[in-house]
Each structure stands twice: as structure tokens, then as C-alpha cells.
N, C-alpha and C positions, 0 to 999 in steps of 0.2 A: 370806097370803107365808109363804114356807117362809121355816125360823131361816136356812139356810145354803143358798146356791148355786152347784153349782161349773158353767161353763162353760171349755167346749173347753180344758184346761186342757193343758201341754203341757211336761215336765220332762226338762231332757236333762243327763248325765255322762260329758263330752268328745264321743264318736266314738256315745256310744252313746243311744237316744231309749226314758229309761224309761217316762215318760209320753206318751201320743199322742188328745192332744182326748179331753183328760172332763170327761166334763156332770153333773149327778148331786146331786140337791134333796133333803134332808134335815126335817121336820115341826119344826114344832115336842110335844114331848110325844112323839119317836120314838126306837126303836134299830134302827138301820141295821145290821148286818155287811155289811164287803164279804169279801169271800170269790176266795184265793185258791191258786193252789200257791208255794211258794219264790221268788223272780227273777220274779213276778207284774207287784210294782211296790204293794205295797199300804201298805210300810212310808214310804216316798220319795210316798203319795200324804196319809198322818195328818201330814208332818212340815209337808207344804206347809201343812197346815189349821190345822193349830198353827203354825205361820209362822217355824219352823228353817229353810223353804227362800223360795225365794220363784220361782215358775212364767216358765218362757219365756212362754209364751203362757197367754190364756186369764185369769178372772178370777173372783176368788170372792170372792162377798158371802155378809158373817155381819149376822145383826140387824141389814138394813137397810139397813146400810153395807161399799163396795168396801174392800175388805183385804188384796187380790193385783191387780194390774192395774194401775188411769194412777197407783192410789196403794199403797204398801205400808205397812200395822201388820201391827211387830214383836209378835214371838208372849207378852213380856209385858202388852201393852197389849189382851191378842184375850178376855180375861176365857177362855180356855176350858181349862175342867181334866185332864188329861193324870194316865193311869195309864199309866206302864209295862210292863215284860215281865216286872222281875220285884223289881216293885215299886220299888227303888229309896227304902226310908224308909230316917231317916239314921241309924245304930249308933246313934249319941252318943248319941242324943235319944229319952224314952220315947213313948209310944203319947200322952199329953194334948197334946208338944211334936213330936212329927211328926204330927198332925195339925189344932196352931194354929198351923204355920209361914209358912202361908198366909196369915192373921188377925190376927201378932203383935200391929196396933197398934187391935184395930176394940174398940172397950170393950164388945159386949157376945160377945166371946171364949170369956169359960164359959162361959156357957149354950151356943151356938153347939156346942163342941165336947162335951159334956155331950147333949143332942140328939144329938149322930153319932154317941158312944160305945152312944146307947139304938141307935137305927137298926142300926148293923151289930152287935147284943148282942155288946157287949165292955165294957157295964157291968163297976168291978171292979178290970178290966185297964190302967187308966189309966196305972200309973207304972212298967208293963212296956216292961225295952229289947226290940230287936227277935230282939235271935238267944234270947229267954225265948219268943217266938212259934212259936206250927203257922204249915207252908203258908198257910195257911189263910186265919188270921187276919191275919198278913201284908198279905194284897191286899187285904179287908177294911180295915183301917186306910187303907193305898194310896188305897184310895176314898173312903177319910171327909177323905182330906188334899185328895184332887183337888176333890174336893163342897163344904169347909169352904168357901173367896171364893161359892157359893151361881153357880157362874157356869150360863149357858145351855145349854153344851156340853160334853162328858165323852166324850175319845179313850183308849180300849181298847185296848193294842197290845198284843194274845193272850198275853191278863193271865193264864191256868188253861195256860199251859205247860210249868210247871213241876210241875205240880200229880200225883198219880196220878189216874187216874181217878174210883175212886169221889167222890174232895175232888173234882174238877173239874165233879161233879154238882150235889154238893150248893151249889156254892159261884156255879155258873149260876145256882140259881134266886133261892141273896142277895140277887144280886148287881142283876139286873130286880127284884127286888121293890122294893131301897134306888134305884139306878134312880127306876122309878117314882114312892115315896113321898115323891120328891124335887121329883118332877116338871122329873126337864131331861131335855134330846134326847141323847144318847151317839150315836154311830159305834165298833165293834165291829172290829177286824181281827185275820182270823183264816187259817185255811188246813185250821180243821178242819171239816168242816162234817154233823156234827154239830149244832156245840156253832153255829155259825150259824143249823141248821136250828128248832129250840129253843131259840134265847131274842132276836130278830129281829123285828122287827114286817115290814122288808123286808129280799131281803139285793140286795146284789150281787155279780154277778160283772168276777172281775176276771182280765182273759189277754194273758198280754203288751203290760200297757202300754193295754189300751181295756178296756169297761164291756160284756160280751158281752151279759147279761142280767139285769135287774131286776124283781122282785116278790117279793109273798110270800113266805114257804117255801113250798107247797099249790103257791102255783104255778111256783117252783123248778123242785121235784122232781118237778110232776107233767109238770110239758110244759114242758121242756128244751130250747133252743132251736135246740140244734146236739147231735152226738155225743160232741160231748169236754166239755161240760157234763152229757151222761145219765153219764158211767163217772166223768166227776170227782163225782158227789155220791153213789154209788154203785153196787154193783155191777150193771153190766145182761148180758144179751147180746145179742149182735147178728147181728143172720139176714137176710141176702139177702131180698127178699118182691118182688114186682111186686102194679100193683092191673089185677084184673078183676071187672067187676063190684060198682065199689062197696067190693069189700075186696080184703083185702094175701094173697094168696095166698105162705106159706111151706110150707117142710119140715116143721111143726107144724101146718100146717093154714090155711087161710084166717080172718088175725083182723080188729077193727076197729080203725082209721084213729081216736086222737084229732084230731088234727089234716084240715082241705081236703087229700082227693089227687084227682089226676085221671086219669082212667083213662089205661092201657101205662105210666105212669108204674111205673123199675125205684126201688126204692134199699135203704134198709136198716131192717130192726126192730128196732127198743128193750124189750127186755123185763128189766123189774124181779124178781127174783130172789122175789121177795116174791110176783108173780104166776103163777109155778107152782102147780097145781095135781095130785101126784101120788097116781095111784088104783092101788092093789094091786090087781093081777090077773096070776092066773100065767098068762095068756094075752096077757103086753105086752109089745107090741115091745124097748120098751126097761130099762132095769139099770141098776139101783145098782152104783157103780161104786166108789163116795167118801159116807165119813157124819163132820161132825167136828160134838162131838153141845156146847151151851155152854149146856142147861141150863134157860134159858126157850123158845130156839128150837134148831137146827138148820140147818148147807147140808148141803145132800145133791146127792152130783154124779150125773145120771145119762146114762149112753153111749142116745142116743137110732140109728135106725138110720144118722143125715147129719150129728149135730153128739153135742156132749157139754155139759152144761148145766151149772147152779148153781143147783139151786130152797131157800130157805130156808120150813122147816117149823114145826108145833109141835113139841117137845126131844120128849116122851115114846111121839108118837107117832110121828116124822118113822121113815120104811119104813127099814130094815136094807139093810144091805152085801147087795152077791145076789140081793134082792128083784125078780121084774118086776114095771116099772110101764107104767098109762101117762100122758103127760105133755098139760095141759090148760091152755092161758091162761086165764086167768079177767080178766075187765076186757077196755078197748082200751089201746091203745100207743099208743109217738109211731112215727112212721113219715119217716122224711129223704130223699128225691129224690136219688139220684145224676144223676140228669139226666133 
């Protein structure tokens, strides 16, 4: 049995239909990312799960009990931990008291706080106030506070948004380690594709109030359900094609489709930038017209006889601007019929 089950969840604000029949399950000890752009309905969905809002239609079952639908259980009785976007620690309380805020009357309060301080690797900093902590430390304290009452589910509302890139990477690993060490389930709401793919066991892509696709990070990235997800989850080159003799004929040659195709179908092929291979060739029919170097890799812009593409290449060996190349497509591609 799943820990959390949403069935047909709809939410309106005025005449705006924010969520449209959302159904989703979260299993025990699972981290699910809800990924979507701004305005997709992510925060509204999180508030419904937490109990801060009531759905207009549908049912939410948590830990075997209906918490929204025929009956409604308020947020304070759901025993769900929440880590807000900015951590929202109490500025007048030190680390120890912030973590222990939700378990003030627990006779085992001290041992629980000490356990969490060790888990978040902030032992010895329990007397510090929030203003004396770094951004990463603040978020770890906020997570420890949410975990202190031992909830079965923790909601993470874009917890890394205000941090710099290097700190985000380190904190993601910390958060995943801490959540799994506690044995709780978690829902991460984010607009950051890299964050969702690197952290989650499963990803639910939310667009305009609907869940478009649910799957593992590998499934979502390698087999997007439609062109919108393909372009949202990383840069893709879109090329017209037609199925001929079981292959998709395009301006870049005949390509193998990952999905099932029908002879004679016309459509669009989505090719990831890392799926292009650029072979230096003085007699090649394509030319490198742009190059952005990132160290470990580089994004190379190539003008072919019929279109311009962007390929991701090994940084130190990426072709230079002005070089002639032959463009190859590695592996199978996703094909989306248009008729």
C-alpha cells in the first residue's frame, strides 16, 4: 500500500483552474520530485498535501487515512514535515531550540536533537542563531526541524533555490543522505531539472495543472512523453522526419527511433546535444560556427547544409570555430508523430 495517494485532485482559485485531476502515489521510503515551470501548480499541490488548502474535487489518502475528500484533516494533525523555500527558521531561537520547536514536550527531546545534530553534521553549533549560519547550514537545520517529530512524509518546497550552484550540489547529496537515514518519504517541488533528476527516485512532470509523465529520472530523460518534456528536460534539437523502411529519414540521415513507429508517419525527432558526435573532416559538409567552453565540456554550434545544431563535446577536445566536421547521431532517438 502506498503512503500517499492523490486521486482526481482539482483546485480552482476564482475562475482559474490551477490543478486539473491530479493523481499520484508516493511509496514508503521514496523521494518523488514534482517538476514544473513557474505557474504549473507545484506549490498549490504541496499546500493541498500539507493540509493548508482543501481540494475542490478528489481525494487525498495519507498513511491509510482519508485526509481530504469526504473528510478533511487540518495540517497540524497530518504529521507531515515541511521545509519551506527559505528555511523559515525562528531568528530569536538558536539551532538547538529551532530543531526542538515541534517536540518541546517530548521527554526524549534532548536525545532526539542530539541525534539530528549528528545526522546533519552540525554538532557543536547548537547555540548559534540562524544569522550566524551559512545558507547550507540553515537548510540542514530546517530539515532537521521538520524531521524532529518523526513524520512519515517530508515536503521540500524548492529548498535550494536561494543557494549558489556549488552549495546546491553539496546540499542535494546531504538532503538525500539525511532523508534516507531517517527512513522517511519525501516530496521535492522544484523547477530545476538537474535537481529533480539527481535527487529523486521518481519524477512527476507537472504542466499547466496536469501531470504529464511519471517515471524514474532515466525514463523521464531518455523517453520524454512529448516534445514539451523533451525540450524542458535539457536542450534538444528538433528535426522533421518521416518513417521509411522502419527508420526515420531526416536531414541528418536515417535514424533509429526509440519508440514504435508506423511506416509513412511524419513527425519530429528530438536529439539531445550529447547525442551528436562531431568528426573533424576537412572535406566535411558542416562547419563549427560557435563554441562555448565550460572546462569539462563545451557546447559547439554547427551549421549543417540545412540546419544549425548545438552539440555537447568533451571540453579539451571540442572542435574549434571554423573547423569542418561531419555530424553523426549516436544511438536511437525519440520520434513524435505529427499526423
